[in-house]
TORNU-57723 format. One line per 5 residues: their letters; for each residue z, y, x of N, C-alpha, C. Coordinates in pm, whole numbers, plus 32768, in hexadecimal, padded with zeros to 4 digits. Last residue first. Layout:
<nodes>
a) Z:Y:X:Z:Y:X:Z:Y:X  ... .
</nodes>
This chain:
<nodes>
gahts) 2828:A2AF:1845:2860:A2AE:18E4:2805:A24F:192C  27B5:A373:1767:27A4:A305:1797:27B5:A2FB:182D  2870:A410:1675:282C:A420:16F2:282D:A38D:1731  2838:A491:1534:2871:A432:1589:282D:A43F:160D  28AA:A570:1422:284E:A559:1487:2894:A4E1:14E2 .
flggt) 294E:A5CB:136D:291D:A54A:1361:28C4:A514:13C5  2985:A6D2:1375:29FA:A683:13AC:29CC:A5E3:139C  2831:A711:13A8:28B0:A754:1393:2911:A6E7:13CE  2751:A62C:12F8:2784:A67D:1377:27FF:A6B2:137D  26C6:A5AA:122C:273A:A601:120E:275B:A655:1286 .
pgqkd) 25ED:A525:1292:25CD:A591:1239:2645:A5DE:120E  2665:A4E4:13DB:262A:A4AF:136D:2609:A523:130C  2643:A4F5:152F:267D:A543:14B3:2627:A51D:1450  2692:A48A:164A:2643:A454:15D4:268F:A49D:154F  265F:A4F7:1765:26AE:A527:1715:2661:A4E3:1692 .
ggqak) 25B3:A4A1:1833:263B:A472:1844:2693:A4AB:17EC  24AD:A4BC:1847:24D5:A444:17E8:2568:A430:17FF  2437:A592:18B5:245E:A535:1912:2496:A4A0:18CC  2440:A63F:17D1:23C2:A613:180F:23CF:A5A3:1869  2551:A651:17AA:2511:A612:1746:2480:A5E0:177B .
klana) 259D:A6E6:1899:25C4:A659:187A:2584:A616:1810  2501:A7D3:1858:24EB:A78B:18C2:2523:A6F8:18CC  257E:A82E:1774:2502:A80A:1777:24CF:A7BB:17E8  2685:A862:17D5:267E:A7F6:177D:25D7:A7D2:176B  2651:A92F:1897:268F:A8C2:18C2:2674:A84D:186D .
lgeit) 2603:A9F1:17E6:25AB:A9B0:1841:25DA:A93D:187D  26DA:AA18:1750:2667:A9F4:1708:2602:A9B9:1765  278F:AA75:1803:27AD:A9FC:17C0:273C:A9CD:177B  271E:AB6C:1842:2721:AAFB:18BC:273A:AA7A:186B  2635:ABEB:1752:26BB:ABD7:1784:26B3:AB63:17F3 .
lsqli) 2540:ACE4:171D:255E:AC50:1749:25E9:AC4A:1788  253C:ADEF:16EE:24FE:AD90:168E:251F:AD06:16A3  264D:AED0:1716:25DE:AE7F:1756:25BC:ADF9:170C  269B:B024:16FD:26AA:AF9C:16DB:2636:AF59:1724  275C:B153:1755:26DF:B0F5:1783:26FF:B05E:1754 .
vrgng) 27B6:B274:16C5:27C9:B1EF:16C6:274D:B19C:16E8  2838:B3BF:16D2:27CF:B372:16EC:27F6:B2E0:1708  28F6:B44B:15B7:28E2:B43C:1658:2879:B3CD:164B  2A01:B462:14F3:297B:B4A0:1522:2960:B497:15A6  2A8C:B331:1449:2A7A:B3BF:1490:2A01:B3F4:1496 .
eltal) 2AA2:B1D8:1492:2AAD:B250:1438:2AB3:B2CE:1486  2A3C:B087:1486:2A35:B0FB:14D3:2A3C:B185:147A  2AB3:AF4A:147B:2AAF:AFBC:143A:2AA6:B033:1496  2A44:ADF6:1493:2A6F:AE56:14DE:2A53:AED9:147A  2AAE:ACE0:13D5:2A4B:AD37:13EF:2A84:ADAA:1440 .
slgeg) 2B29:AB74:13C9:2B26:AC0F:13E5:2AB1:AC55:13EE  2AE3:AA72:13BE:2B51:AAA3:135E:2B5C:AB2E:1367  298F:AA2D:13CD:2A17:AA0B:13F7:2A6F:AA58:1389  2880:AA53:138C:28CF:AACB:13C5:2958:AAAE:13F0  2809:A978:1302:27EE:A995:1390:2833:AA05:13D7 .
gfvan) 283D:A939:11F8:27F7:A9B8:1214:27D7:A9D2:129C  28BB:A85F:11CB:2838:A843:11C5:27FD:A8CA:11E0  29E4:A889:1208:299E:A811:122C:2905:A817:1228  2A0B:A9A0:11BA:2A2F:A970:123E:29E3:A8F6:126F  299C:A9A0:10C1:297F:AA01:1118:298E:A9DC:11AE .
migqr) 2A3E:A8E9:1049:29C2:A8D0:1049:2965:A935:10B7  2B3D:A971:104B:2B1F:A8E7:1092:2A89:A8CF:10A5  2B12:AA33:0FA2:2B30:AA56:1028:2B2C:A9DE:107C  2ADE:A9C6:0EAE:2A79:AA15:0EEE:2A95:AA24:0F88  2BD8:A950:0E7B:2B69:A905:0E94:2B00:A930:0ECE .
nlggv) 2CC6:A9F5:0F5B:2C99:A9B3:0EE6:2C1F:A97A:0EF6  2D49:AAA0:100B:2D62:AA18:1021:2D42:A9D5:0F8B  2C52:ABA6:102E:2CC9:AB64:1011:2CE4:AAEB:1020  2B56:AC2C:10F3:2B82:ABF7:107C:2C10:ABCE:1088  2B7B:AC19:1244:2B08:AC11:11DE:2B39:ABD0:115C .
rqvgy) 2C5F:ACF7:12CF:2C47:AC7A:12A7:2BD7:AC78:123C  2C11:ADEA:13CF:2C39:ADC1:134A:2C1E:AD35:131E  2C64:AEC0:14E6:2C2B:AE2D:14A3:2C5C:AE1E:1427  2BF3:AFF0:1590:2C5B:AF9E:1527:2C10:AF0D:150E  2BDB:B12C:160D:2BA3:B094:15FF:2C19:B037:15C8 .
eigee) 2B6F:B274:15CE:2BE6:B215:15C6:2BB0:B17C:15B7  2AE5:B364:16AD:2ACA:B2E1:1648:2B47:B280:1647  2B56:B3DF:1779:2B5F:B41A:16F9:2B3A:B3B7:168D  2A64:B37F:187A:2AEB:B3A4:1853:2AF7:B3E7:17D6  294D:B2CD:1810:298E:B339:1841:2A1D:B33B:1828 .
favvc) 2904:B16C:184F:290C:B1D5:17E1:2961:B24F:1841  283D:B046:187E:2876:B0A6:18B0:2899:B118:183E  27FA:AF49:17EA:27E3:AF5A:1888:2831:AFCB:18AA  282D:AE5F:16FA:285D:AEE1:1720:2846:AEE3:17BF  2801:AD6F:16A6:278E:ADB4:16AA:27AF:AE4A:16DE .
gtdve) 28C8:ACC1:1674:287B:ACAF:16F4:280E:AD03:16FF  2926:ACFE:1572:297F:AD1A:15F0:292A:AD0E:1671  2855:AD87:149D:2886:AD0D:14D9:28C5:AD3D:156A  28DB:AEAB:140A:287D:AE67:144A:28B0:ADE8:1481  28FD:AFC9:1321:2929:AF41:135B:28C2:AEE9:138B .
irggf) 293C:B137:1342:28D3:B0B5:1334:2923:B03E:136E  2990:B265:12B4:29C3:B1D7:12D7:2946:B18E:12CE  292D:B34E:1268:299F:B355:12B4:29CE:B2D6:12E5  284E:B353:11B9:28C6:B35A:117F:2942:B35F:11D0  2793:B34E:128C:279F:B2D8:122A:281F:B2DE:11C5 .
dapnl) 27A7:B3FC:1333:2727:B402:12ED:272D:B397:1280  2881:B3C3:13C8:288C:B43E:1371:2807:B444:1313  2842:B2EE:1476:2885:B2CD:13F8:2885:B34F:138D  2703:B2FD:1504:277E:B34D:14E1:27C1:B318:1475  2649:B23A:15D8:267F:B253:155C:26F3:B2B4:156C .
difng) 253F:B192:168C:25AA:B1FA:1689:25BE:B230:15FC  24EE:B034:16DC:24EB:B0A5:1679:2553:B106:1689  2448:AF72:17D0:2498:AFD0:17B6:248A:B01C:172D  23E2:AE17:17E6:23C8:AE9C:17DD:244A:AEF9:179B  2474:AD28:18B6:242C:AD3B:184C:23FC:ADD8:184A .
agaii) 25B1:AD83:1948:2557:AD18:1931:24F2:AD42:18C2  25DE:AE9E:1A42:2611:AE40:19DC:25A2:ADC3:19C7  266C:AF68:1B3C:25F6:AF17:1B15:2643:AEBA:1A96  268D:B0BC:1BBF:26C5:B044:1B7E:264E:AFF1:1B47  26E8:B1A2:1CB5:2674:B16D:1C6E:26A9:B0EA:1C3C .
vtgqg) 2746:B30A:1CB2:2775:B282:1CC2:26F7:B21E:1C78  275E:B433:1D68:2702:B3EA:1D1E:2738:B35C:1D32  2857:B537:1D36:27E9:B4ED:1D7E:279C:B487:1D18  29B9:B54E:1D50:2937:B589:1D2B:28CC:B54C:1D8A  2AB8:B495:1C99:2A7F:B4D4:1D0A:2A06:B52E:1CDB .
tfkel) 2AB7:B334:1C33:2AD8:B3C8:1C38:2AB3:B417:1CA4  2A98:B212:1B8B:2A59:B271:1BDF:2A86:B2F1:1BCB  2B21:B0CF:1B51:2B0F:B164:1B2A:2AE2:B1B7:1BA4  2AE7:AF91:1ABF:2AD1:AFF3:1B1F:2AE4:B07D:1B01  2BE5:AEE7:19F9:2B6C:AF2C:19F9:2B61:AF81:1A8E .
ifgeg) 2C6B:ADD4:1940:2C66:AE23:19CE:2BEA:AE6F:19DE  2C26:AD9E:1854:2CC1:ADB0:186A:2CC6:AE07:18FD  2B2C:AD77:181F:2B53:ADF6:1814:2BF0:AE06:1835  2B2A:AC47:174F:2AE8:AC97:17A9:2B2B:AD27:17A5  2C15:ABE0:16B9:2BD4:AB9B:1728:2B91:ABEA:178B .
gsmgt) 2C8D:AC6A:15F9:2C15:AC5B:15F0:2BD6:AC11:1659  2DA9:AC19:15FE:2D69:AC0B:1570:2CCC:AC0A:1595  2DEC:AC67:16ED:2E10:ABC1:16C1:2DBF:ABB3:1648  2DA9:AD6F:16ED:2D6B:AD05:1753:2D85:AC7A:170F  2E5C:ADE5:1632:2DCE:ADEC:1620:2D88:AD8E:168D .
rggaf) 2F51:ADA9:16AB:2F24:AD71:1628:2E93:AD84:15F9  2F42:AE35:17A9:2F58:AD94:1792:2F2E:AD4E:1718  2E4A:AF03:17FB:2EC6:AEDE:17B8:2ED7:AE57:1792  2D7E:AF47:18A6:2D71:AF6A:181C:2DE7:AF5A:17CC  2DA0:AFB9:19DE:2DBB:AF5A:198A:2DC6:AF98:1904 .
aigfe) 2CB8:B004:1AE5:2D18:B02C:1A6D:2D19:AFCF:1A1C  2C7E:B049:1C4C:2C87:AFE9:1BCE:2CE4:B01C:1B67  2B96:B124:1CF0:2C24:B0F2:1CC9:2C1E:B07B:1C5F  2AEA:B1E2:1DD4:2AE6:B171:1D8C:2B73:B13F:1D66  2A6E:B326:1DE7:2AE2:B2CE:1DF7:2AE6:B257:1D91 .
vssea) 2965:B3D0:1E86:2992:B393:1E08:2A13:B324:1E27  2931:B405:1F7E:2978:B484:1F42:29AE:B44F:1EB0  2873:B35C:1FD6:28F1:B35A:200B:295C:B3B9:1FB4  27AD:B2E7:1EBC:27D0:B34F:1F2D:2863:B33F:1F56  2781:B192:1E77:27A6:B223:1E54:27AE:B265:1ED0 .
avfad) 271A:B057:1DCB:272A:B0B1:1E3E:2754:B144:1E1B  2763:AFB0:1CF9:2719:AF81:1D57:2722:AFCC:1DD8  2836:AF2E:1BEE:2827:AF8E:1C5B:27CD:AF43:1CC0  2866:AE5F:1B41:27FA:AEBA:1B2D:27DB:AF0D:1BB4  293F:ADB7:1B66:28C8:AD84:1BC4:2844:ADEF:1B9E .
keafw) 29CE:AE0B:1A37:29E5:ADC9:1AB9:294C:ADA1:1AEA  295A:AF28:1994:298B:AEA6:1993:2992:AE76:1A1F  29DC:B081:19C7:296E:B017:19CF:29A5:AF9B:19BB  2A09:B1DD:199D:2A45:B153:199B:29D2:B0EF:1992  2A22:B31A:1A31:29C9:B2B0:19E6:2A17:B230:1A0A .
artgd) 2ACB:B45A:1A0E:2AB1:B3C8:1A4D:2A55:B383:19F2  2A61:B5B4:1A0F:2A7F:B52F:19BC:2A67:B4BD:1A14  2A5C:B66C:1AD2:2AA5:B68A:1A62:2AC1:B61A:1A09  29B6:B629:1BA5:2A43:B63B:1BBD:2A9B:B66A:1B40  28C0:B5E9:1B6D:28CD:B681:1B89:2959:B6A2:1BB1 .
lelar) 27EB:B4D6:1BA5:2876:B4F8:1B7A:288E:B598:1BCA  26D7:B42F:1B24:2714:B4A2:1B76:2797:B4DE:1B47  2647:B2EE:1B39:26BD:B33C:1AF9:26DE:B3AF:1B5A  2542:B22D:1B32:257E:B292:1B8A:25E5:B2E6:1B31  251E:B0D9:1ADE:251A:B162:1AB9:2576:B1B8:1B12 .
megpl) 2447:AFB4:1AA8:24AF:AFFA:1AED:24B3:B095:1AB9  2411:AE8B:19DE:23F3:AF03:1A0A:2475:AF55:1A67  23C3:AD33:1A44:23EE:AD96:19E2:23D4:AE34:1A31  244F:ABFC:1AB1:23D5:AC3F:1A80:2403:ACBF:1A25  2563:AC4B:1B9F:251A:ABF8:1B1F:249C:AC4D:1B03 .
vgafg) 25C5:ACC9:1C7C:25BF:AC38:1C72:2584:ABF7:1C09  2527:AE03:1CEF:2598:ADB8:1C99:2581:AD28:1CB5  24D5:AE9B:1E27:24AA:AE63:1DA5:2528:AE20:1D5F  2456:AF85:1F1A:24BD:AF47:1ED7:2487:AEF9:1E53  23E0:B014:204E:23C9:AFD2:1FBD:2438:AF82:1F92 .
vtgeg) 23C9:B139:2103:241F:B0C3:20E6:23E8:B094:204C  2348:B205:21FC:2343:B1C9:217F:238E:B155:217A  238A:B34A:22AA:2378:B2B9:229E:236B:B298:220D  2351:B464:2381:234B:B430:22FF:2348:B393:230B  2404:B470:24B9:238C:B49F:246C:23B1:B44C:23EA .
gqatf) 24D9:B40D:254C:246B:B450:258B:23EA:B476:2538  2538:B321:2452:2559:B367:24D9:24E3:B398:2510  25CD:B303:2322:2554:B31E:2368:2574:B351:23FB  269E:B1E2:22D6:26A9:B273:22F2:2618:B28A:233E  2756:B10F:21F6:26D4:B137:2238:26CB:B1B8:2258 .
yqfal) 284C:B027:21C1:282C:B0A4:21CE:27A4:B0BB:2221  28BF:AF35:20E0:2867:AF44:214C:2835:AFDE:2154  29FB:AEBB:2085:298E:AF0E:207A:293F:AF1D:20F4  2AB3:AD91:2020:2A8A:ADEB:2086:2A11:AE43:204F  2AE4:ACE5:1F57:2B50:AD17:1F9E:2B3E:AD84:1FFE .
segal) 2A53:ACF6:1E16:2A52:ACE7:1E8A:2AC2:AD1A:1EE5  2B3E:ACA9:1D01:2AD8:ACF6:1D39:2AD4:ACCF:1DD5  2C10:AC3F:1C5C:2B97:ABE6:1C84:2B20:AC2B:1CCB  2CF2:ACD9:1C3C:2C83:ACEA:1BEA:2C16:AC9B:1BF5  2D75:AC8A:1D12:2DA4:AC6E:1C86:2D4A:AC6E:1C2D .
mrqgv) 2CE8:ACF4:1DE0:2CFB:AC60:1DE6:2D24:AC3F:1D4E  2D0B:AE02:1DBF:2C80:ADCA:1D99:2C95:AD23:1D96  2E22:AE13:1DE6:2DDB:AE37:1D67:2D69:ADF3:1D4B  2E32:ADD0:1EEA:2E76:AD81:1E8A:2E3A:AD90:1E09  2D91:AE9F:1F64:2D64:AE21:1F66:2D9C:ADCB:1F08 .
qmatg) 2E49:AF75:1F2B:2DB0:AF76:1EEA:2D80:AEEE:1EE6  2F1D:AF23:1FB6:2F2C:AF3B:1F26:2EA2:AF37:1EE8  2EBA:AF2A:20BF:2EF2:AEB8:208F:2EF6:AEB4:1FF3  2E85:B045:20CB:2E1A:AFDB:20D7:2E39:AF68:2094  2F8D:B0A6:20CC:2F2F:B0D2:2064:2EB1:B069:2060 .
maqrl) 3001:B022:21A5:3035:B00E:2123:2FC9:B030:20AF  2F67:B0AA:227D:2F56:B020:225B:2F96:AFEB:21D4  2FAA:B1BA:2252:2F2D:B1A4:223A:2F19:B104:2226  30B6:B1B2:2284:308C:B1D1:2202:3003:B1B2:21E8  30A5:B166:239D:30EF:B111:233B:30BD:B12A:22AA .
lggmg) 302F:B245:2409:2FEA:B1C4:240E:301E:B159:23AE  30FB:B2FA:23DA:3073:B306:239C:3021:B290:239A  31C7:B291:2474:31CB:B2B0:23E9:314A:B2B4:23A8  3159:B2A7:256F:3164:B21F:2539:3186:B218:24AB  3099:B3D1:2549:30CF:B375:2593:30EC:B2EF:2553 .
gsggq) 2FDE:B474:24C7:3054:B460:2487:30AB:B3EF:24D0  2EF7:B48E:2567:2F63:B4F9:2571:2FE1:B4D7:2531  2E26:B3F0:2594:2EB1:B3BC:25A3:2F0A:B417:25A3  2D2E:B40A:248A:2D5A:B412:24FE:2DE6:B3E7:2513  2C64:B342:23BC:2CD3:B397:23DB:2D00:B38E:246B .
qqggg) 2B0F:B335:2380:2B78:B303:23CF:2BE2:B36C:23C3  2AAC:B341:221B:2A9A:B375:22B7:2B03:B346:22EE  2AB2:B29C:214F:2A3F:B2F7:215A:2A30:B31C:21DC  2B9D:B21B:215E:2B33:B1CA:2186:2AAB:B213:2193  2C89:B296:211C:2C57:B2B2:2196:2BDE:B26C:21C7 .
gspgs) 2CC0:B234:2016:2D17:B206:2074:2CE2:B221:210B  2BF1:B27C:1F84:2C77:B2B5:1F63:2CD5:B29A:1FC3  2B0B:B1E0:1FE5:2B2C:B267:2027:2BB0:B2B2:1FF5  2BBE:B0A6:2049:2B50:B0E7:1FFF:2B77:B185:2025  2BF6:AFB6:213D:2C21:B022:20F3:2BA4:B06F:20AC .
lrtem) 2B82:AEEA:21E2:2BBB:AEBA:216B:2BEB:AF3B:2103  2A1F:AF0F:224E:2AAA:AF27:224B:2AF7:AEF5:21CF  2903:AEFC:2311:2952:AEBE:22A3:29E6:AED8:22B0  27F0:AFAC:2369:288F:AFA0:237E:28B5:AF6E:2306  26B7:B016:23DC:26EC:AFBB:2372:277B:AFAC:23AC .
tvnat) 25D7:B130:240B:2636:B0D5:2437:2689:B095:23C3  248D:B169:2416:2508:B16B:23C9:2563:B0FE:23FB  23AA:B14B:24A6:240B:B1AA:24CA:2473:B1C4:2484  2305:B07E:2438:2354:B065:24A5:23B9:B0CC:24DB  2345:B070:22CB:22FA:B099:2340:2352:B079:23BF .
kflfk) 23A3:AF5B:2208:23B7:AFCC:222D:2358:B003:22A2  23D2:AE7B:20CB:239A:AEA0:2152:23C2:AF39:2187  24A0:AE38:2018:242D:ADF0:2033:23EE:AE01:20AE  2604:AE00:1F9D:25A3:AE31:200E:2532:ADF5:2015  26D1:AD81:1F19:2652:ADBF:1EC4:25F6:AE18:1F37 .
gaecy) 277C:AD03:1FBF:2716:ACB2:1F6F:26B2:ACFE:1F12  2886:ADD4:1F89:2848:AD7F:1FD7:27F2:AD17:1F81  283E:AF1C:1EF2:2881:AEA1:1EED:2846:AE34:1F37  27E2:B026:1FC5:27C7:AFBD:1F6A:2830:AF61:1F5B  27CD:B190:2026:2801:B107:2027:27DE:B0B8:1FB6 .
vtqgp) 2723:B271:20F7:272C:B236:206E:2774:B1B4:2080  2728:B3B4:21B2:2760:B320:2195:2751:B2E3:20FF  2669:B47B:2285:268F:B46A:21F5:26C0:B3C7:21F4  25F3:B4A4:237B:2689:B4B8:236B:26CF:B486:22D9  24C7:B535:22E6:2524:B506:2366:25B8:B50F:2358 .
rlnvv) 24BB:B498:21A7:24AE:B4FF:2204:24EF:B4DD:2275  242A:B37D:2116:24A8:B3B3:214A:2473:B42C:21B5  23B0:B2EC:1FF1:2381:B347:2070:23F3:B39A:20A2  239D:B1B8:1F57:23F0:B233:1F78:23C6:B276:1FEC  2323:B103:1E5A:230A:B119:1ED8:2344:B1B4:1EFF .
amqma) 23AE:B004:1D89:23AB:B08E:1DB8:2393:B0A7:1E4A  2303:AF27:1CAF:234C:AF30:1D22:234A:AFD2:1D4C  22E4:AE35:1B9C:22D3:AEC6:1BDE:2324:AEC0:1C66  2249:AD52:1B14:22AF:AD59:1B65:22AA:ADCC:1BD2  2178:ADAC:1A68:21D5:AD3F:1A2F:2247:AD39:1A99 .
ngvie) 211A:AEA0:1B08:2137:AE9A:1A84:2198:AE22:1A56  211C:AFAA:1C1B:2114:AF1F:1BEF:2137:AF1B:1B41  221E:B08E:1C85:2192:B065:1C87:218B:AFD7:1C54  22AD:B1D0:1CB6:22C6:B13A:1C5C:222B:B114:1C4C  22F6:B291:1DBA:229F:B275:1D60:22B7:B1E7:1D2F .
qqltm) 23C2:B3AC:1E29:23A9:B31E:1E22:232F:B315:1DBF  2489:B465:1ED7:23F2:B461:1ECA:23D9:B3CA:1EAA  25B9:B4D5:1E34:2578:B486:1E91:24FE:B471:1E72  261B:B631:1E1E:25E3:B5AB:1DE5:25A7:B556:1E4C  2747:B696:1ECB:26AF:B6AA:1EBF:2685:B626:1E79 .
</nodes>
């Protein structure tokens, strides 16, 4: 059943979720804002795919407990490798309807995605905010070659199952379908927020190892690679990259002295 939620705000949006009695929603640690008194909060290492959405009984005996512990350890190990939060916070309404508020960590938009069980969604690291307990959170690897080339997108968040998942990004969002642009779009690697299963994600070098390729890499501000998205499906991009925001803050604080050349010739005042 669809999660009852409303996304409010402008420059820094937040999601206000209304829970039915007994309904559970979970979030990544650090994304919780507020809750009503009748909503319980519990922190667990396991995600819903490992029994985090509901407590498992002891019918499996020691073997069941061991399998559950190993599954939890594998999940935690994947999230640690991905640089994600090690724990999830679960919120359940008791004795009536309840309300919980969540937010991202950067100025920007939020989006509620509805999963019907037929297609998974993939998102950049740290995009996940909250989801129904019927939505499974996982880690996907785009492939060693892609990750090493692109820097961004080597490790992705993966959402499967049925229900609502809420994601957040930086700046403003734009929804595109590569099929509307000849089947392929090329974007800054830091601008990809999320995309549906069926979209092929890759990374390509910006130009060749020639004069124009070097000019693009050094003076263009895009680095050596662009992300490629191909196929027929929904893609969400963001207007502000984390790297761009970090560089702007450094420059405002006088910590990043970039001359007119920028790029590889920028210097850092220690």
